[in-house]
C-alpha positions as CSV (number, residue, x, y, z in Angstrom):
1,X,0.0,0.0,0.0
2,X,1.2,3.4,-1.0
3,X,2.4,5.8,1.9
4,X,1.0,9.2,1.2
5,X,2.9,11.5,3.5
6,X,1.8,15.2,4.0
7,X,4.3,17.8,5.0
8,X,2.2,20.7,6.5
9,X,2.2,23.6,9.0
10,X,1.5,27.2,8.9
11,X,3.0,29.7,6.4
12,X,6.9,29.8,6.1
13,X,7.6,26.8,8.3
14,X,9.8,25.2,5.6
15,X,7.4,23.0,3.8
16,X,8.8,23.7,0.4
17,X,12.4,23.7,1.4
18,X,11.9,20.2,2.8
19,X,10.1,19.1,-0.3
20,X,12.7,20.4,-2.6
21,X,15.4,18.6,-0.6
22,X,13.5,15.3,-0.6
23,X,13.3,15.7,-4.5
24,X,17.1,16.2,-4.5
25,X,17.3,12.9,-2.5
26,X,15.3,11.2,-5.3
27,X,12.0,10.9,-3.3
28,X,8.7,11.3,-5.0
29,X,7.0,14.5,-4.2
30,X,3.9,16.5,-5.1
31,X,4.7,20.3,-4.8
32,X,2.5,23.0,-3.1
33,X,0.0,24.3,-5.7
34,X,-1.5,27.4,-4.0
35,X,1.6,29.6,-4.8
36,X,1.3,28.5,-8.5
37,X,-2.5,29.4,-8.2
38,X,-1.8,32.7,-6.9
39,X,0.8,33.6,-9.5
40,X,-1.5,32.5,-12.4
41,X,-4.3,34.6,-11.0
42,X,-2.0,37.6,-10.5
43,X,-0.8,37.3,-14.1
44,X,-4.6,37.7,-15.0
45,X,-4.8,40.9,-13.0
46,X,-6.3,39.5,-9.8
47,X,-3.9,40.5,-6.9
48,X,-5.1,38.0,-4.4
49,X,-7.9,35.6,-5.4
50,X,-7.7,34.0,-2.0
51,X,-8.9,37.2,-0.4
52,X,-11.1,38.4,-3.2
53,X,-13.0,35.0,-3.6
54,X,-11.7,32.4,-1.1
55,X,-14.4,29.9,-2.1
56,X,-13.4,30.0,-5.8
57,X,-9.7,29.9,-4.9
58,X,-10.2,26.9,-2.7
59,X,-12.3,25.0,-5.2
60,X,-9.7,25.5,-7.8
61,X,-7.0,24.3,-5.2
62,X,-8.9,21.2,-4.1
63,X,-9.4,20.3,-7.7
64,X,-5.8,20.3,-8.4
65,X,-5.0,18.5,-5.2
66,X,-7.4,15.7,-6.0
67,X,-5.5,15.4,-9.3
68,X,-2.2,15.3,-7.5
69,X,-3.5,12.6,-5.2
70,X,-4.9,10.4,-8.1
71,X,-1.5,11.1,-9.9
72,X,0.5,9.7,-7.1
73,X,-1.7,6.5,-7.1
74,X,-1.0,6.1,-10.7
75,X,2.8,6.3,-10.2
76,X,2.7,2.9,-8.5
77,X,5.4,3.9,-6.1
78,X,5.7,3.1,-2.3
79,X,6.0,6.5,-0.8
80,X,5.2,9.9,-2.1
81,X,5.4,13.2,-0.1
82,X,2.8,16.0,-0.6
83,X,3.5,19.6,0.2
84,X,0.3,20.1,2.1
85,X,-3.0,18.2,1.9
86,X,-6.7,18.7,1.6
87,X,-7.2,19.1,5.3
88,X,-5.2,22.3,5.3
89,X,-8.2,24.0,3.3
90,X,-10.8,23.7,6.1
91,X,-8.1,24.7,8.5
92,X,-7.2,27.8,6.7
93,X,-11.0,28.5,6.1
94,X,-11.8,28.2,9.9
95,X,-8.8,30.6,10.6
96,X,-10.4,33.1,8.1
97,X,-13.8,32.6,9.6
98,X,-15.1,31.9,6.2
99,X,-18.0,29.5,5.9
100,X,-16.9,26.8,3.7
101,X,-18.8,24.3,1.7
102,X,-19.5,20.8,2.9
103,X,-17.4,19.8,-0.3
104,X,-14.3,21.2,1.3
105,X,-14.7,18.7,4.3
106,X,-15.8,15.7,2.3
107,X,-12.6,16.1,0.1
108,X,-10.7,16.0,3.3
109,X,-12.4,12.7,4.3
110,X,-12.1,11.3,0.8
111,X,-8.5,11.8,0.1
112,X,-6.8,10.1,3.0
113,X,-3.1,10.1,3.8
114,X,-0.9,7.8,5.6
115,X,1.4,10.0,7.7
116,X,1.1,13.7,8.7
117,X,4.3,15.6,9.2
118,X,3.8,19.0,11.0
119,X,6.3,21.7,10.9
120,X,6.3,24.0,13.8
121,X,6.2,27.7,13.4
122,X,9.7,29.2,13.7
123,X,10.0,32.9,14.3
124,X,13.8,33.0,13.5
125,X,13.1,31.7,9.9
126,X,9.8,33.5,9.2
127,X,9.5,35.9,6.2
128,X,6.7,37.2,4.0
129,X,6.6,38.0,0.3
130,X,4.0,38.9,-2.3
131,X,2.3,35.4,-2.4
132,X,2.8,35.0,1.4
133,X,1.5,38.0,3.2
134,X,0.8,38.1,6.9
135,X,3.0,38.1,10.0
136,X,4.4,35.3,12.4
137,X,1.5,35.7,14.8
138,X,-0.9,34.9,11.9
139,X,1.3,31.9,10.9
140,X,1.1,30.5,14.3
141,X,-2.7,30.9,14.4
142,X,-3.0,29.2,11.0
143,X,-0.8,26.5,12.1
144,X,-2.9,25.7,15.0
145,X,-6.2,25.6,12.9
146,X,-4.5,23.3,10.4
147,X,-3.3,20.9,13.2
148,X,-6.8,20.9,14.9
149,X,-8.4,20.0,11.5
150,X,-6.0,17.1,11.1
151,X,-7.0,15.9,14.7
152,X,-10.7,16.3,13.8
153,X,-10.1,14.0,11.0
154,X,-8.5,11.4,13.3
155,X,-4.9,11.7,12.0
156,X,-1.8,11.1,14.2
157,X,0.6,14.0,13.6
158,X,4.3,13.8,13.9
159,X,5.9,17.2,15.0
160,X,9.2,18.0,13.5
161,X,11.4,20.1,15.8
162,X,13.0,23.4,14.9
163,X,16.2,22.2,13.7
164,X,18.4,22.6,10.6
165,X,17.0,21.4,7.2
166,X,19.3,18.2,7.0
167,X,18.3,17.3,10.5
168,X,14.6,17.9,9.8
169,X,15.0,15.6,6.8
170,X,16.6,13.0,8.8
171,X,14.0,13.3,11.5
172,X,11.2,13.0,9.0
173,X,12.8,10.0,7.2
174,X,13.4,8.2,10.6
175,X,9.7,8.8,11.6
176,X,8.3,7.3,8.5
177,X,10.5,4.1,8.4
């Protein structure tokens, strides 16, 4: 049975850095797609679709995440890492106080993952940019909402300590073996 492993946490906790390092080490990974969605909509003149129309943004995001999940199954590999998973969506929506469609929750129940790796917020490394807006306090709050959503869906979570990238990778690989 394929291990589908989520790397998640609040904004700027190192998810993409870990995914990129895992790719360098020849692990199969599915990259984060929300930044790609933001850049595509910005190219069409919509500065922040997530803020302007969060429901539409999330529908597009979940559609692509579903495609990633099915693509992973089709790869016939034993382990695949995902930069975020479907349960991140209702977690973020709860943080924003936005009513979300039942479809968002059902998507989280339908696409199940094997292991959830949670990266802790780390003020020392936190930065924001044009696609990642907000501050460290908001990152911590988003992290907590995401974590609680995974708990609500009966996932066991493995927290990764605030250590250097290579050590985080070793921690993750040791946790899943």
